[in-house]
C-alpha positions as CSV (number, residue, x, y, z in Angstrom):
1,X,32.3,72.1,92.2
2,X,29.8,73.3,94.8
3,X,28.8,76.2,96.4
4,X,26.3,78.9,95.3
5,X,25.2,81.0,92.4
6,X,27.9,83.5,92.2
7,X,30.6,80.5,92.2
8,X,32.1,80.9,95.4
9,X,32.0,77.9,97.2
10,X,30.8,78.5,100.3
11,X,27.9,80.7,101.8
12,X,29.5,84.3,102.7
13,X,28.4,86.4,106.1
14,X,28.6,90.1,106.4
15,X,31.3,90.8,109.5
16,X,32.9,93.7,110.7
17,X,35.2,93.7,113.4
18,X,38.9,95.2,113.9
19,X,41.5,92.1,113.3
20,X,45.1,92.1,112.6
21,X,47.1,90.4,109.6
22,X,51.0,89.4,109.8
23,X,53.0,88.5,106.5
24,X,54.4,85.3,107.3
25,X,56.1,84.7,103.5
26,X,59.8,86.0,103.3
27,X,60.4,86.8,99.8
28,X,59.0,85.3,96.6
29,X,61.1,85.0,92.9
30,X,59.6,85.6,90.0
31,X,59.2,87.5,86.7
32,X,57.8,90.9,85.3
33,X,55.1,90.6,83.0
34,X,54.6,93.5,82.0
35,X,55.7,97.7,83.1
36,X,54.4,101.0,82.8
37,X,55.4,104.1,85.0
38,X,53.2,103.5,87.4
39,X,53.3,99.9,88.1
40,X,54.4,96.3,87.3
41,X,52.7,93.0,87.4
42,X,54.3,90.2,88.2
43,X,54.0,86.4,87.9
44,X,55.7,84.4,91.2
45,X,56.5,81.2,92.0
46,X,55.1,80.3,95.4
47,X,52.4,82.0,97.4
48,X,51.8,84.9,99.9
49,X,51.4,83.1,103.2
50,X,49.6,85.5,105.9
51,X,48.4,85.2,109.4
52,X,45.1,86.3,110.8
53,X,44.6,87.4,114.3
54,X,40.8,87.6,114.5
55,X,38.6,87.7,118.2
56,X,41.7,86.2,119.9
57,X,42.2,83.5,117.3
58,X,45.0,82.9,115.0
59,X,44.0,81.4,111.2
60,X,46.9,80.8,108.8
61,X,46.2,81.2,105.0
62,X,46.9,82.6,102.0
63,X,46.5,85.9,100.1
64,X,44.8,85.3,96.5
65,X,43.6,88.8,95.9
66,X,44.4,92.2,96.4
67,X,41.8,95.1,95.2
68,X,42.1,98.9,96.0
69,X,39.5,100.5,97.0
70,X,40.7,104.3,97.3
71,X,44.3,105.7,97.5
72,X,44.7,104.2,101.2
73,X,42.7,101.4,101.5
74,X,42.7,97.8,99.6
75,X,40.6,95.0,100.1
76,X,42.4,91.4,100.8
77,X,41.1,87.8,99.9
78,X,42.2,85.4,102.3
79,X,41.7,81.7,101.9
80,X,42.0,79.8,105.1
81,X,44.6,76.9,105.6
82,X,41.9,75.0,107.8
83,X,37.9,76.3,107.6
84,X,37.0,78.9,110.8
85,X,35.2,77.0,113.3
86,X,31.7,78.8,114.0
87,X,30.9,79.4,110.1
88,X,28.7,77.6,108.5
89,X,28.9,77.3,104.8
90,X,25.6,76.4,103.6
91,X,23.6,76.8,100.7
92,X,21.0,79.4,100.5
93,X,17.5,77.6,100.9
94,X,15.5,77.2,98.2
95,X,11.9,77.6,100.0
């Protein structure tokens, strides 16, 4: 597996811009793994497909991780179906 020292396949760049995420998946089937009064862990077949609208372009990808940040914010990791043009996946230089 290629990538950088933190195990990612490509280098990340800081990037902040408004965007829209559109869920493209109708439904998933699965089973409960564990349950509490506050939530449930589910294992499902399939993937959650998303359409990202960014700077007038659309990119399709799949949800690979969702991490709650606070009561009203969540970070979402989306893996693109095709690499995004203009973003280089170069390893940091060793000089």
